[in-house]
C-alpha positions as CSV (number, residue, x, y, z in Angstrom):
1,M,-22.5,90.9,54.6
2,L,-25.7,92.6,53.6
3,T,-25.5,91.0,50.2
4,F,-24.7,87.7,51.9
5,V,-27.7,88.0,54.2
6,K,-29.9,89.3,51.0
7,H,-29.0,86.3,48.8
8,N,-29.8,84.2,51.8
9,M,-33.2,85.9,52.0
10,K,-33.8,85.2,48.8
11,Q,-33.4,81.4,49.3
12,S,-36.1,81.7,52.2
13,N,-34.5,79.3,54.2
14,P,-36.4,79.5,57.4
15,L,-33.3,79.1,60.0
16,I,-31.4,81.8,58.6
17,F,-34.7,83.6,58.2
18,R,-35.0,83.1,61.9
19,G,-31.5,84.0,62.9
20,Y,-31.7,87.0,60.8
21,N,-34.8,88.4,62.9
22,Y,-33.3,87.7,66.0
23,N,-29.8,89.6,65.2
24,A,-31.9,92.3,63.5
25,P,-31.9,94.5,67.0
26,M,-28.1,93.9,67.1
27,A,-27.8,95.1,63.6
28,I,-29.3,98.1,64.4
29,I,-27.8,98.9,67.6
30,L,-24.4,98.7,65.7
31,M,-25.6,100.9,62.9
32,M,-26.8,103.4,65.2
33,F,-23.3,103.0,67.1
34,K,-21.3,103.2,63.7
35,I,-23.1,106.5,62.9
36,T,-22.8,108.0,66.2
37,M,-18.8,107.2,65.8
38,A,-18.5,109.0,62.5
39,W,-20.2,112.2,63.8
40,V,-18.4,112.2,67.0
41,S,-15.3,111.8,64.9
42,Q,-16.5,114.5,62.4
43,F,-17.2,116.8,65.4
44,I,-13.6,116.2,67.0
45,Q,-12.0,117.1,63.6
46,S,-13.9,120.0,62.8
47,V,-13.1,121.0,66.6
48,L,-9.5,120.3,65.8
49,V,-9.3,121.9,62.5
50,E,-10.8,125.2,64.3
51,K,-8.1,125.0,66.5
52,N,-5.2,123.8,63.9
53,Y,-4.4,121.0,66.0
54,F,-6.0,118.5,63.1
55,R,-3.0,119.7,60.5
56,R,-0.2,118.5,62.8
57,W,-2.1,115.2,63.9
58,Q,-2.6,114.4,60.0
59,I,1.1,115.0,59.7
60,F,1.6,112.7,62.4
61,L,-0.6,110.0,61.2
62,H,1.0,110.1,57.7
63,V,4.3,109.7,59.1
C-alpha cells in the first residue's frame, strides 16, 4: 500500500495528492493503533510466559 502511494506521489497527480493529504491523519492514527496493539500483545505474552500459561496457549493454537 505504501509503495502504491509513493508511486502515485511520483506521478504528482493533484487529486491523489489531495486524497493522500486528507487521509494522512487517519493513516497516522492507524499506525499508532497498530503499534499500541503490538505492544499490548507483547505485554500480554510476556505476562502469560511468566505465569506459564502461554506455553499451553501456544499448544492450543497449534492444534
